[in-house]
C-alpha positions, -999 to +999 in steps of 0.1 A: +217-207+233+239-177+224+279-186+224+299-168+249+327-142+246+350-169+260+340-196+238+338-172+207+374-162+214+384-199+221+371-210+188+387-182+169+419-188+183+414-228+176+409-220+138+435-197+137+459-223+157+488-231+133+493-267+146+451-272+138+458-260+103+485-286+101+465-314+114+438-307+087+467-305+061+486-340+072+452-356+078+457-359+117+425-362+137+436-334+164+464-312+169+475-335+198+494-355+172+523-330+170+529-336+208+535-368+206+555-367+174+579-343+190+584-365+221+588-392+201+614-378+176+633-370+208+628-399+231+625-428+201+597-443+218+580-460+192+596-486+170+582-513+144+572-548+163+564-531+193+531-538+214+513-505+223+484-493+243+466-459+240+445-449+268+423-421+265+429-425+227+401-407+214+396-388+183+426-408+177+455-388+165+481-404+189+470-438+176+473-422+137+508-413+149+517-447+162+505-469+134+527-446+109+556-451+132+548-490+136+553-491+097+527-520+097+546-542+123+533-542+157+501-540+176+480-514+190+448-514+214+434-482+220+406-473+247+383-443+251+352-435+272+342-419+239+336-436+205+366-434+180+364-437+142+381-470+130+419-465+124+435-493+100+460-515+123+442-501+155+419-521+180+396-502+197+377-504+231+351-482+240+346-480+277+355-462+310+390-469+322+379-463+359+354-492+354+367-528+365+353-547+335+363-522+310+399-528+323+393-564+325+384-562+287+415-546+278+434-570+298+417-601+282+424-586+247+462-586+257+458-622+264+485-623+288+511-607+266+527-575+283+532-545+260+565-523+252+550-489+257+517-474+271+509-440+260+481-420+278+470-384+270+438-386+290+418-358+309+388-360+329+353-339+320+364-305+331+338-290+360+355-258+359+364-266+397+403-266+399+406-289+427+379-314+415+396-313+379+430-319+393+419-349+416+401-365+386+433-359+362+458-373+394+432-402+395+433-412+356+470-411+357+473-434+390+451-457+370+473-456+338+503-459+362+490-491+378+481-505+344+517-500+334+530-518+368+510-547+356+510-549+317+545-530+308+572-555+296+608-549+320+621-519+301+592-510+289+582-471+289+550-450+299+543-416+287+512-396+306+496-365+305+497-348+339+488-316+351+509-293+376+493-289+410+477-311+435+488-349+432+518-342+409+546-345+432+530-380+443+529-392+409+561-381+399+575-400+431+553-430+422+570-430+387+603-427+400+600-455+420+589-477+388+611-468+366+650-461+361+645-426+345+619-400+344+620-371+325+595-343+319+582-330+284+564-298+272+560-299+235+556-269+214+521-279+206+511-277+241+500-245+246+517-220+271+490-213+295+480-247+297+493-266+332+498-296+310+529-314+308+541-350+301+558-374+322+580-400+306+592-432+328+620-449+308+629-484+313+604-500+336+627-519+366 
């Protein structure tokens, strides 16, 4: 099948993207690494000794950043529906976060111990239908928030990708109930035209 003009234009933009070039140079698996790097530089979320869960981890750039910043001290458990090439220092679970048995597997690996930080750069498979995609994204965020409610330590932090639109206000409301402070972050590596922003819940009540 011949690539469409749109996909050609996207590929051209992608290849010329300074963050894509920088990621290749720095050994990161995706440009998304710089989103977490910028947020963590500002908010100091990742510290050696922490236990971190990375939801929607594949291809693994957020886990790569987390590993570097833990400096060999701490634990990272990553989960994604797509397989992820191994990263030293990261335990990976392949499965659909929306399925109860996969969530149970993640909970079992925690062995009853709560975590310091949950990071979630998840997005649903895009259908192209705006309402469907927004609902799918909101549902993933709700699941991540629910997981954090059960498994984040008191004063733990939660960083999640959300999309402006339907469901955003409800997510913001729920996070404000759960955390002492909730802030919005739009890192420079997040494309201007994208409706994605990151909500950061600080100090779980």
